[in-house]
C-alpha positions in Angstrom: 189.2 70.8 149.1 190.4 70.9 145.5 189.8 68.7 142.4 193.0 68.3 140.9 199.3 82.7 132.9 202.1 85.4 131.3 203.3 86.8 135.0 204.0 90.7 134.6 207.4 89.8 135.7 208.2 87.9 132.6 207.2 91.2 130.2 208.8 93.5 132.4 211.9 91.2 131.8 211.0 91.1 128.1 210.8 94.8 127.5 214.1 95.2 129.2 215.6 93.2 126.6 214.5 95.3 124.0 215.2 98.3 125.0 218.1 100.8 124.9 220.7 100.9 127.6 219.5 103.8 129.2 218.4 103.0 132.3 214.8 103.9 133.1 214.9 104.8 137.0 210.5 104.3 137.1 210.8 100.5 135.5 213.8 99.8 137.5 211.8 101.2 141.0 208.8 99.1 139.5 210.7 96.0 139.1 211.7 96.6 142.5 208.5 96.8 143.7 207.3 93.9 141.7 209.7 91.7 143.7 209.0 93.4 147.1 205.5 92.6 146.4 206.1 88.8 145.8 208.0 88.7 148.2 205.2 89.7 150.9 202.7 87.6 149.0 205.2 84.7 149.9 205.2 85.8 152.9 201.4 85.9 153.3 201.2 82.5 152.1 203.6 80.8 154.6 201.5 82.6 157.6 198.4 81.4 156.2 199.6 78.0 156.2 201.2 77.8 159.7 200.3 74.8 161.8 198.3 73.1 158.8 197.7 69.6 157.7 197.7 69.3 154.3 196.7 65.6 152.5 197.5 65.4 148.9 196.3 62.1 146.8 198.0 60.6 144.3 201.2 62.2 145.5 204.0 60.2 144.0 204.3 61.2 140.9 203.0 64.0 138.5 200.7 66.9 139.7 200.2 65.7 143.1 204.3 65.3 143.8 204.8 69.0 142.3 202.0 70.1 144.6 203.7 68.5 147.7 207.3 70.2 146.9 205.2 73.9 146.2 203.3 73.3 149.6 206.9 72.8 151.3 208.7 75.2 149.8 205.9 77.9 150.4 206.0 77.1 154.2 209.3 76.0 155.0 209.2 76.7 158.5 205.9 77.0 159.4 205.0 73.5 161.6 203.5 72.6 158.3 202.6 69.2 157.7 202.5 67.0 155.0 200.5 63.7 154.4 201.5 61.9 151.1 199.4 59.3 149.6 199.7 57.2 147.1 199.4 53.2 145.8 203.4 52.8 145.7 204.4 53.4 149.5 208.1 52.9 147.9 208.1 56.0 145.9 205.9 58.3 148.6 209.2 57.5 151.0 211.7 58.8 147.8 209.5 62.0 148.0 209.4 62.5 151.1 213.2 62.5 151.5 213.5 64.7 148.5 211.5 67.1 150.5 213.4 66.7 153.8 216.7 67.3 151.6 215.3 70.8 150.2 213.3 72.1 153.0 215.1 70.6 156.2 213.1 69.7 159.1 210.5 72.5 159.3 208.0 70.2 157.6 206.5 66.9 158.6 206.8 64.7 156.0 204.0 61.4 156.5 204.0 58.9 153.7 200.7 57.0 153.7 200.1 54.2 151.3 196.5 54.3 150.2 194.3 53.1 146.9 191.5 55.7 146.9 189.4 53.3 144.8 189.2 50.9 147.8 186.4 52.2 150.1 187.7 50.3 153.3 191.0 51.6 153.0 189.5 55.3 152.9 187.2 54.9 155.4 190.1 53.6 157.8 192.4 56.4 156.5 191.8 59.3 159.1 192.1 57.0 162.0 195.0 54.9 160.7 196.7 58.8 160.7 199.0 59.4 163.5 197.5 61.9 166.1 199.2 65.0 165.3 198.4 64.4 161.6 194.5 64.1 162.1 193.6 67.7 162.0 193.4 67.9 158.0 193.0 71.5 157.0 193.5 70.6 153.3 192.7 68.2 151.3 193.9 68.1 147.7 192.1 65.5 145.8 194.2 64.5 143.3 193.9 61.1 142.6 193.1 60.2 139.0 193.9 58.1 135.9 192.1 56.9 131.9 192.6 53.5 130.9 192.2 53.1 127.4 191.3 55.2 124.3 188.3 53.1 123.0 185.3 54.5 122.3 182.2 54.0 124.8 180.6 50.4 123.2 184.3 49.2 123.3 185.6 50.1 126.7 186.5 47.1 128.7 183.8 46.6 131.7 187.3 46.5 134.3 188.6 50.2 132.7 185.4 51.4 133.2 185.2 50.2 136.6 188.6 51.2 137.6 188.2 54.5 136.4 185.1 55.5 138.2 185.7 54.2 141.3 189.3 56.2 141.6 188.1 59.0 139.6 184.5 59.6 141.3 183.7 57.4 143.9 187.2 57.4 145.3 187.5 61.4 145.2 183.9 61.0 147.3 184.9 59.0 149.7 188.1 60.8 150.4 186.0 64.2 150.8 184.1 62.2 153.3 186.7 60.9 155.3 189.4 64.0 155.2 187.8 67.3 154.3 184.5 67.6 155.4 183.9 66.1 159.2 180.6 67.9 161.5 187.4 58.6 126.3 183.6 59.1 126.9 183.9 57.1 130.4 186.7 59.3 131.3 184.7 62.4 130.8 181.6 61.6 132.4 183.9 60.7 135.7 185.4 64.0 135.1 181.5 65.7 134.7 180.4 63.6 138.0 183.4 65.2 139.6 182.4 68.7 139.0 178.8 68.5 139.9 179.9 66.8 143.0 182.0 69.6 143.7 179.7 72.4 142.6 177.1 70.7 144.7 179.3 70.2 147.8 180.3 74.1 147.6 176.6 74.8 148.1 175.9 72.7 151.0 178.4 74.1 152.5 178.3 77.6 152.0 177.3 78.3 155.9 180.5 76.6 156.7 184.3 77.6 156.7 184.9 74.9 154.4 186.3 76.5 150.6 185.4 73.8 148.0 188.0 75.1 144.7 188.4 73.2 141.5 191.8 73.5 139.5 190.9 72.0 136.1 194.5 71.7 134.1 194.5 71.6 130.3 197.6 69.5 128.3 199.8 68.7 131.4 202.9 66.2 130.8 202.7 63.4 133.5 202.6 59.7 134.1 198.9 60.3 133.1 199.1 59.4 129.3 201.5 56.4 130.2 198.9 54.8 132.6 196.3 55.8 129.5 198.3 53.7 127.2 198.8 50.5 129.3 202.5 51.5 130.1 203.1 51.7 125.8 205.7 55.4 126.1 205.9 55.8 122.8 202.2 56.1 122.3 202.0 58.5 125.4 205.2 60.5 123.9 202.9 61.0 120.6 200.3 62.7 122.9 202.4 65.7 123.3 204.7 65.7 120.1 204.8 69.3 118.6 203.5 70.8 121.9 204.9 72.4 125.1 202.5 70.9 127.5 202.1 72.3 131.2 204.3 70.9 133.9 203.4 69.5 137.2 205.2 72.3 138.9 202.7 74.7 136.9 199.6 73.1 138.3 201.2 72.9 142.0 201.3 76.7 142.0 197.8 77.5 141.4 197.0 74.5 143.6 199.0 76.0 146.5 197.9 79.8 144.9 194.3 79.1 145.5 194.7 77.0 149.2 196.5 80.6 150.4 194.4 83.0 149.6 192.1 84.3 152.8 189.8 82.2 154.2 187.0 84.4 152.7 188.4 84.4 149.5 187.2 81.3 147.4 188.6 80.6 143.4 185.9 78.7 142.7 187.2 77.2 139.6 190.7 77.7 137.8 191.1 76.7 134.0 194.7 76.4 133.0 196.0 75.8 129.3 199.3 75.9 127.6 199.6 78.4 125.2 198.9 76.3 122.5 195.7 75.1 124.0 192.2 76.4 123.1 190.0 74.1 124.5 189.5 70.1 125.1 191.5 68.6 121.9 191.7 72.0 120.7 195.9 71.9 119.8 198.2 73.3 117.9 201.2 71.6 117.0 204.5 72.5 115.8 205.1 71.5 112.5 201.6 70.7 111.4 
């Protein structure tokens, strides 16, 4: 289960740009080996995903959407099955069609309308799936949101309710249903998720179920648009002067963690853009 750095290849390319025209056979040999190693790693990841069923919540946009594409690209011909869930079923059908157009019919993609904040929908989720999709191997608990920027005394009760139902109880309910069979309020929901994740990892230590967390820093998605109740100008201001991470950046990390050997647990991964030093600590260009 998932709660939803400069590479060697980039460093090598940069060095080649600044050297003279003299060919360095050792450098080219190393570059060839790097490419070969990357190919072998990709092949190993594809084999580990063979026949697996992946459930991704919040898959209609942002990190969830990119994670679906990354899984499909990693194992396009390995009988992989993807269950994409979100509230916007029309958007999920578009995402599914785009995945099929890119990778072909080697990946089975099932769009499924689901609001994780509604316990009745979550409880009925697995039994409502077609039989071939019910054996869930990986659950990416990506669905989450934040409403508003008010401080604790002024936060609307309905905003508190929807954040906890989505970010905390929704995640727990999905975990119970699918994966484990046999401002200040937003921070509180995230703290609850972390505590639940750590406790779950300890409870399941004697099983083969791996519990892994991927914590993104600043990522540009629809997250801020939802936070500011649809005000795009306020959402854009969050990223002004910055080069935030993309959903694809986080999707690559999620798929990397999921495709390690079964004995490998990447327990926690914290991913920042280079201009971020911590929560709220950002360097903005021109400041």
